[in-house]
N, C-alpha and C positions, 0 to 999 in steps of 0.2 A: 786678056787680062782684067780689062774695066768689067767686063761682063761677069767674070768670076767673082770679083768683088762684090758688085751689086747683089748677086744671089746670096752671097754668104751674109751680106748685111741684112737682107731680108729674112734670111732663116733664122738669124740670131734675134732679130725683133720678135718674130712669131713666137719662138722658143720661150722669150721673156713673157709674152702676153699669155701663152698658154699656161705657163707656171703660175702667174698671179692669178689667172682665172680659176685654175685648179685649186689653188690656196683658198680662194674666196668661197668656192663651192664647198670645200672641205669644212670650212668655218661654219657655213650655213647649215650644212648636214648635222655637224656635232651639235650646234645650239638647238636645232629642231629635235634631235634626238634627246637631249638633256630635258627639254620642255615636255616631250611625249612621255619619258618616264615618270616625270613629276605628276603628270596628269593621271598616269596609269595607277599610281600609288593611292590616288583617291577611290572613291567608291565607283563600281563599275557603271552603275546608273547615270551617275554624274558625268563620267567620261563620255558615255554614249550621248548624252544631251549636248556637251560641248562640241562633240564631232558633228552632231545634227545642225547646231547653231552656225558652226563654221561652214558648213555645206549651204546652209540658207543664205548667209551673208557673202 
């Protein structure tokens, strides 16, 4: 009985952690996507230069 409880507790904790992590990852992805679209609307040469700069630094 005790062992079963322990496993359930660990599973529940892991579930919450994964959920929060997935939420955070989704937020980051959406934010980067918005930024990428904004940059893409500019001139292509400008975007290429920004990409190059990001790679350098």
